[in-house]
N, C-alpha and C positions, 0 to 999 in steps of 0.2 A: 957675505955669504949667497950666492944666488944657487949653490944646488946642482951646478953644471958637471961636478965632476963626483957627485955622492953617487953610490951603488946603496940605493934605497931597498931594504930587504923586508919591510912590513908589505902587507898587501894593499895594492894602490887601486883604484877605481877602474873601472871596465871602460874602453872605448864602445864597446858595443852599445853598453847600458847607456852612455853617454848620446849615442847615437837615436837610441831609442826615445828616452826622454823628448830630446830635441824637436821629434818629430811627432809626441805630443803638443808640446808647446805652438808646432805649427798647426794643430787640430787636425793632424791626420788620423781617420777612422779606423784602419786595418794598419797593422804592422806586422809584416812577414818575415820570421827570421828562419834565415836560411843555413841550418844545420843540424846538430842533435838536439833530442828533445829537451834535455835536461839543461840545454845553455840559455844562460841569464835567467832561470827557472823564475827566483825569487823575485827579479824586478819586473818580469813580465806578468805575474798574477799582481802585484803590486799596481802595474799600470793598469790594469783592466779595471780594478778599483779606481782609477782617472777617467774611467770612459772611452778608452782605446781598446780596441779588439787586437789581442797579440794572438799569433798563431804560427807555427812551426813547420816546417818540411819534415822536420823527426828523421835526419839523416843517419841511417845506421851503417854497420861494416860495409855493406853491398855500396853503400852511396858515397863513400871515402874511398872506393878504389874504380866504382864504373860513374861516379858523379848524380847529382841528379836535378840534373835539368828538367826531365819530364815531371819530376815530382812538384817542381817550382812553377811551372807552366798549370799544372793543374790546381794547384791550392791558390794561385793570381785568381783564378776563373771561379773556383768555390768559394773564394774570400767575396768577391762580386755578387756570387748567387745568394748567399748567406745574409751578407751584410750591407749590400747598396751603397759603398763608400762613395764619399765626393772625392777624397785624396787616399790614395794607398802608398804605404813604405815597403820599403824590400831593403832589409838588412843583414849585409853578410856576417858570416862568424868567422873564428877560426879555421875551422875544419874546411868551409868553401873556400877560404883564400888559400888554404896550403893544396890544394886540387885543384887551384886554378879553374873553378866555376865561375864561367861567363854570365853573370846573372841578367847583364843586358838584353842578351839573346832568347833569353826566357821571358823577358817581358814584352820585346817585340812578339814573339810568337804569341801570347796570350792576348796582347794589343787590347787590354782594355779602356772602354770608353771614357778614363779619369785620368788624371795627371797621377804618375807615379814619381815619387823620390826614392832614388835606387843610392843605397850605399856600400859601398864597398867597403869593408872595415873589418878588423880582426882585435884582439885582446891585447894584442904584443906593445901597444904603444905607450913609452912610459907617461905620458900625458893625455889623460883619458879627453883633454879638449879636442885630440884629433878628431874622435867621433861626430862631435858637434859639426867642425868644420866641415868634415865630408858628409855629412847631411845637410847643412847650409848651401855649401856647392849645389848639391842635385837639385835643392829645392830651390836655388837662383836660376839653375838651368831650364827647371820645371815652369818657370814664371810664375812661382807661387810666393816669393819674397822679390824685392826690387834690389841692385847693384848697392844702393847707398843703404840699405839695412845689412846687406852681407859685410859689406867693409865697417860698420858700426859693431857688428855682431863679432868679427874678426878682431878688432882693436881690442875689446871687451876680453873675449879668449887669452889674447896674449899678455893682458893684464893679470887676468886671473892667475895662469900658469906662474907669472911674474912673482905676485903675490906668496902662491904656495911654497915657491923654492926659497923664497927668503924666509917668512916666517910661517910657513905653515907644516903639513904633514908631509912635504917635500924637502924639507929643510934640511933633515938629520938622516942618518944610515937607519937608524933604528928608534922608532917611538912606541914606546908601550902606552896600550889605552890605560886612560883614569877616568874615574868617575868625578874628579876634581873636588870644590870643597862642599860641605854639608848644607842642604838648601836651608836647614832650618836657621843652622848660625847665620848666614848671610841675610835671610830675613831680618832677623832681628839686628843685625847691625843696618840694614836700610830704615828702619823703624827709628832706632836712635839718632839717627842722621837725620831724619826729618824732625824728630820730637826736640831737636838743639838747634833747629831752624835752618840748618843748610840747605842750599840750594844746590840742584842737582837737574842733570839733563839725560834724558830716556834718548837712546840711538838704535833705533833698529835700522840693520845694514843687512838686510836678508835675501837669500837667494830664493828666488820666484816663492815656488809653494811652502816653503817652509816659514814665510812670512805669518800665514795663518797662526802660527803656534807662538813664534816669537812677540806679534803683536798683542797675545796675550800678555807678556810680563809691561808693555807700555800701558796696557790697559790696568793691570793689577797696581803698578805703582801709581799711579793715576786717583784711582780708587781710595788706595790706603791714603794717599797725602790727602785726598778731600775729606775721608773721614775724621782724621786728624786736627784739620782746619789748617794746611799747609799745602793746599792747591795750586797757589800761585808761585810756591817755591819751586814748582817742575817745568820744564821747557822738553818740549818732545820734537824730535826729529826721525825721518824716516823716509827709506827711499819707497816712495808711496807714489810716484808719477804715472797717473792712468795713460799717459799718453806716448810711454815708450816700451820697446820691447815685441816681440812675438805673440800673436793675438791671444795665447791662454795666459802669458804672463801681464799683458796691460788688464785682463779680467781678473788676476786674483788681484790687483792694486786698488782696482775699482772695489771689491766687495770687501777688501781690508778695511778701506777708508771709509766706505760704507757703515761697518759694524762698529769702528771706532767714535766717529760723529753721532751714531746712534746711542752710544755711551757716555755721550758729552765730552768725549778726548779732543782737546782741539790740538792739530798738529802745526806747531808752529813754525817749521822748518822743513820743506821737501828737499832732500837732497839728490833725486835721481829717479831711476826706474829700477825695477825688481831684479834686472838684469844685471845692473850696473854697482853692484856690491864690491867690484874689485878698485873702481875710480871713485866711488860715492866718496869716500874718504877725505880724497883731496877737499870737497867741497866743506865737509865739516871741519876738517882742520880752519877751513879760513874762516868758517863762520865763530868758530870758538875763540880764535885770533881776535878777530871784530867786535864780537857781541856779548861772548860768555868766558871771558880770560878768567873771570874774579869767581865763578862756581865752584863748588866745593868736592862735588862727586858726580861721576857719570855712571849710568847703566847702560852697556852695550851690549846688543842681541843680535844672532845672525853669524855673522862675518866680522867678529870683532879685531882679526888678526890685520884686515885690510884697513883700519882706521891708524894714521899717523898718529906716532908718540907725541910728536915735536910739542904742539901746543896742549894737550893733557896731562903734562908734569905737573906737579901740586894739586892735581884730583886725586881722589880715591876712586879707583879703579873698578867696579862690578862688572863680571863679561859673564856671558853665556851662548855657549857654541852646543852645536848636536855634533861634534866630532871628540871622540875620546881621544885620539893622538893629538888633539890642539891644545890640550891642558898645559903641558910643559912649555911650548913655544910662547906661550902667552904669558905664564909664569914670568919668563925668562924677559921678555918684553917690559915687564913691571905691572902688569895686572895685579891688584891686589886678591882679587878672589873669582876664581874662574870655576863655573858651573857648567855640567853636560844635561843636555836634555835628552835623555838616552830614548831611543827608539822615534825620535820626534818626526823622522820623514816619512814612515807608513800611516802614521797618525793624520797627517796631512794631506795625503792624496785623496783625491776623490771630495774634498770637502769644499765648501763655497761660504763658508764663515769662520768665525776665529774658535780656535780649538784651545780649551784652557793648559797649562803647561804647569809640569810639575812646580816650577818656582813660583808662578804665578798664586796656584794653590795654596802653596805652603806660606807664602807673605799675607794672603787672604787670612788664614787662621791664625798666625802669630799676631796679627794686627787686632785681632779679637781679643788677645789677652792683654793688649797692651792698657 
């Protein structure tokens, strides 16, 4: 199933928001939303927790009719005055695109003495990756990234869209949100497996900053295995290559790896960068085929549905996602247990060290009773 002919009726991520997060990953200091005051409010607030100033031209009914050119010029100048940014992002919205606002003219008139990444975008695209591509195209034009990195990112985005259409939230017309399996029950099962001497693999295939919490599950599994005298029963894989990705993404990998090492967790296999979650599964599959085909279980976190199932057959699969609509597709793929870390994303913005997960905390507590 490709999802090409599916009319999806559950809400989907916004291209505007995707553009904002991409600007964050490019270390933009200020992002200006050219639109109504409430547009992308929740994510704008969350991004400010992550160190980026998000401001809005706050277009009202008059702006919808007469445009907001002057207001945008004023806000660019005000942002320079208030925040002394090194890089500015200007992001369109549904309103600015519908009225045909020329944001580039406002940028030229304001003429700030810093690079400006202009993103002409709205929320009407079926795939939110459009917002990422538009932001990267503008970053390329502004000299923030080179053509090699742009092509790499473009390839990853195409693969991410493909994964979601085949196995993710874009694979069905409607997917009801679910909390998945009970974490206490799954924690007991993990401890049973370890006590029985079964060998397991932790596979973290996390999307960018979400890794700060998914890494805690890797950490908890290793802690519990060590407490049971089964440390050597666990092999760890993670997409924590510190040399791949946009600036903020490489930094996340560095910080997470630092914390894992500080807790004595050995990372046996690096499967890619933190933006390579759509393709890292290919390496995971090959590694399992070549080295770990006789292992008994796998605990997969982040984007488990991007890991091919071919070489996982025969293993008991325990997976953790932060997408409530992802539970059913993964169950249908053959994952034995699927858990959801609710509100993971807000908890991993603005942090620089591993954050405790619900499943990690549960596993640690259940292990005390073992």
